[in-house]
N, C-alpha and C positions, 0 to 999 in steps of 0.2 A: 853851542855845546850841549844845551839841554836836548835839542833834537837828536844829536848823535847819541846821547845817553839813553834817550827813549828807544832808538833803534837797537842799541846793544842790549837793553833790557828785554826788548821783544825777542831778539834772537836767543838770549839766554833762557827766557821762559819757554820757547819752543824746544830748545835742547833738553830742558828739564822734563817737559811733557813727554818727549820721545823716550828719554831714559826711564821715566815712570812706566810707560807702556811696555818697555822691554823687561824691566825688573819685576813688574807685577804687583807693586805695592807691598804692604806688610811693614812691620816695625823696622826691619833691617835695611830696607832699600835706600833710605837716606835722601831722597830727592825733595821731599816735602811738597811735591806737586799734588794738586787736587784736580781730579778729572771732572769735567762737566759736559753736559749735553751728550752728543753722539759718542764721545770718547768713553763714556761709562759702558755703553752697550758694546763698543768695539773691544774694550778691555775684558768684558765678560766672555765674549766669543773667543778671544785668544786664550783666556784662562781656562775655558772648558777643554781646550785641546792641549795647550802647552804648559799649563800651570801644574804645580805640585802641591800636595796636601800640606797645610801649614798649621794644623792644630787649631783652626778656628781663630787665628789672630788677625784676620783682616786681609790676608793675601789671597792669591789665587788658589783654587782647589780644582784639580782636573776632574773631568768626567762629564758625560752627557746623560747619565742616568740609565743607560742601557736599554732605552725604549725608543721605538720608532717616532712617536710624537715629539719627544725631546730632541732627537736627532734632526727631524724635519724642521723643527723650529730653529735649531742652530744653523742648519743649512740656509734657511731664509735670512737669518741675521748676517751671516758672513757675505751673502750676495748683496746685502744692503750696504755694508761697510767697506767692502774691498772690491777691487777690479777683478775681472774674470780670470786673468792669469794667476792672481794670488788665490782666488777661490779654488781653482783646480789643484794647486799645491796643497792647500789646507785640507781638501777632501782626501787626497792621497795620504797625507799624514794621519788623518783621522782613521782611515781604514787600517793603516799599519800600526799606529800607536794604541788605538782603543779597540781594536778587534771588531770593526763594524761590518765585516763581510756578510755575516748572517742577516743583519738588518737590511742589507741591500736587496734581499729577496722579498721585501715588503713593498707593495705598489706605491703606497703613500710616500715612502722615502725616495723611491726612484723618481717620482714626479718632481721632487724638490731639488735634485742634484743638478749641477752644471756639467753636462756631458762632455767628455773628452776621450782621447785615445786610451788613456790609462784606465779610466772607468770602464770602457768597453772591455779591456783585457780582464779586469776583475770580474765583470759579469759573465764573460765567456768561461772563466775558470769555475764559476758557480753554476754553470748552465745545467749540468746533470742533476744537481741537487735542488734546482729552483722549482718552487711549486707552480702548478699550472696557472694559478691566479696572477702570478707575477710575470709569467713568460711573455705575454703580449706587451706589457709595459716595458720590459727589458728590451724587446725587439724594437719598440718605438725609440728608446734611448739610443740603441745601436744604430738604427737607421738615420737618426738625426746626425750623428757623428759621421757616418759613411757619406751622406749627402754633402756635408760640409767639405769633406776631403775630396770627393769627386769634383765639386765646384772649384776647389783650389788647384787640383792637379790634372784633370782630364784634358782640358784644351791644349795646354802646353805639351803634354805627353803625346797626344795624337799628332800635333804639328811637328814635333821634333822627330818622331819615328817615321812619319810620312816622308819627311825630307831625307832621312837616312835610307829608307827603302828606295827612293828615287835615285839617290847617289850610288847605291850598291848595284844598280842595273846599268853598268857602264856600256856605252856603245862607241864604236870606232868611226862611224859615219853619221854623226848626230845632225838632226835638224837644227836650224839656227837657234831656235828657242831653247834647245837642249844642250847647247855647248857649255862645257865647264871651262870658263875662260881662265881661271887661275891655273888649272892643270895644263891647259893648252899652251899658255904663255911659257910656263916653266919648261915644257917639253920642246919648245921651239926657240929658246933663247939663243941658240947657235946661229939662228937665221936673222939676228938683229941687224938692221941696216942703219948705220950711224947717220948717213946723209939724209935719210928720211925720218930718222928717230922713230922707227917702228919695227915690229917683228913681222916677218912674213911666215905664216904657219904652213908647214908642209903637211902636218898631220893634226886633224881636229880631234879633241877628246871631249866626249860628252857623257851624259847620263840619261838613260831612258826613263820615262815616267812609269812609275809602278802601275802595273795592270791591276784589274780587279781580282785576278786569281791569286792564290796563296803564294807569296814570295818567300816567306821565312816561317820557321816554326820555333816557338818559345816554350820552354818547360820551366815553370816556377816550382822549385822543390823546397818546401818550407818546413823547418823544424818547429814543431808546436810544443816544445818543452816550455815550462812556465816562464822562464826568463826571456822568452822570445815573443811575449804577448803583443807588444806594440808593432813588432815586425810582421806578425801574422795579420794584424789589422790593415796595415799599409799594403802589404803584398796582396791581400784579397781585393782591395780597391784597384790596385794597378792591374791585377789579373782581369778584372771585369772591363777595365778600359782597353787593355790589349785585345781581349776577346771581341770587343765591338769593332775592331779594325779588320776588314775583309782580307787584307793582304797578309795578315799574321794569324797562323793557327796556334792557339794558346792552350796549354795544358797546365792545370794547377794540381799539385800533389802535396799533401801534408803528411807528416810522419812523426812518430815517436818510436816505439819498438814495433809498431805496425805501420802500414802504408795505406792511405786513403786517397783515392783519386776523386776530386771534387769538380772536375772539368764540366760535367753536365749541369752544374749549378752556377756557372760563371755569369749568367745573365743577371744574377742578383747577389752582390757581395754579402748581403746580410745572411742569405741562406748559406753561403760559403762559411761565414764566420760561425754560425750556429752548427755547422757540420764539423767544426774542429773540436778538439778536446785538449785544452791546455794542461800541461803537467805530464808526468810520467818520464820514462827513460828515453834513450836516443839510439837509433840504429841507422846511421847515415848510409852505411854500405847497402843495407837492404833497400832503402829508398832509392839510391842511385841505380841499383840493379833494376828496379822497376822502371825508372825513367829511361835507362839505356834500352830496355826492351821495347820502348815506344818510339824510338828514333828510326825514321825511315829515310830521311835525307840528311845525313850528317853534315855535309858542307853548307846546308842552309838552316842549321839548327843552333839555337842558343839555349844552353842549360844554365839556369841561375839557382845556385844553392844558397839558401839563406839560413845560416846556422852558426851557433857559437863553437861548433866543431868538437864538442865534448862527445866523442864517439863511444857508444856502448857496444858496438858491433865489432867487426873484424877490421882493424885499422889498415893492415896491408892490402886487403882486398878492396877497401874503399879507394886507396891511392891507385891501385892497379886499374880500377874502373875509370877514374878520372883520366889517367894516362891513356887508356885505350880510346876513350871518347875524343880526346884531343888529337890523337894520331889519325882518327877517322875523319877529322875535319870539323868537329863540333867546337863551337866557341863556348868555353866554360868560365862562368863568373861566380866567384865566391864572395858573398856579403855576410859579414859577421853580425850585422844588424841593418835593418831598414827602418830607421827611426830618427828623431831629432836629438836623441840623447848622446850620440856618438858610440864608440866601441864599448861593448859590455865586457865582462870577464869572458875570456875565450881560451881555447887550447892553443898555446903558442907553438908547440911542437908540430901539431897538425897544420897550422897556418903556414909555418916555414916549409913543411913538406909539400904543400900545395903550390907555394910560390916557386919551389924548385922545379915543379912540373909546368911552370908557365901559367899558373892560375892564382895570382896573388890575392890574398884575402884582406878585405878592408871594410870598415863600416861606411854606410851610405845614407845620406839624408834623403827624405822623399823628394826634395826639390832637385837633387842631383841625379836621381834614378833615371829620368828620361835621357840624360846625356850619357850615362853609363850604358843604357840599352842601345842608344843610337850608335855608340862606338862599337859595341859588340856586333850589331847587325852589319856594320860596315867593315868589320874585322880590322879595326885600328886600335891603338893603345887606349886603355881605359883612362878616363879623365881624373880619377881621384889621385891626389898627389901624396897620400900618406898610406901606402900599403902596410899591412901588419907584418912584423918580422918575428 
């Protein structure tokens, strides 16, 4: 029994410890738990971000002192006490709760942060105000994140889209290695011979291998309003990956109330990102007008609009342009977001109007994006099961 009691006591002590960490100490928290060792430093790091002033009675008091050295020290502390995923959440909370955006323009602080997509978005929003002494450090932070994303996404994207390009080039008299057996069997089921338990194909269906010449054209049209920061980062990485494929001609266009074509910078997604200007208004119609003017082979073109659809331009003209592109043979894809967070706030009326035109709008994770693009290239239904309504 004493052993069981010891275990229960240990479990109870751990629960009290956790409650103490949550409540932050002070006279009113009531756990009676005393923190020791690393818990003291962990509690101080949490208190600096999430605590509230308590009049000096021993509880947490929020604040990082408003200086880069204090913030850099705190960033080092949280990386000591918490895993990387938690560090990134705490960094985002610190930027939002404690107004640390201006401190991110100081090199010594940037060198201390755990880089992630959200931090890149914040740096891009500060880009125009960033002092020259900080710019190279900021580029290094952005490049580290971009390289991590390319390593995660590039290989699968190229493999998935290469397969889609192969399959999109159907031939009626394929070589043996190019026979699409699934389609061939389905097309010849009427020729099934029960006595031999086999199908005798009258017609072979295959797919030709994608040649080195351009087979498809892709236009990424990206809303660079502030709420789309993570989508801009991912889209820039994917744009660079697509541009590296000889059989796909890729164009990357970003817009707010103005339109900027960054296609000539696609060999380096970091240059693309620093060519954007997060924030500002939105004129989707103007952006689509520009994209429409660049389409030369409608039947072989995929236009991907990445936007929350809050249109500041002419709504009816925007919808007319989408309808016209689809009638000409363009595959039109609308992504409310290209990020891991799911669908943001978006204009549901515009999403419904696009769905009525055969261009359903939905949020897309980076891992799903290659499958979405493959389906668009092959002109088959998009794989996301949750279109917006």
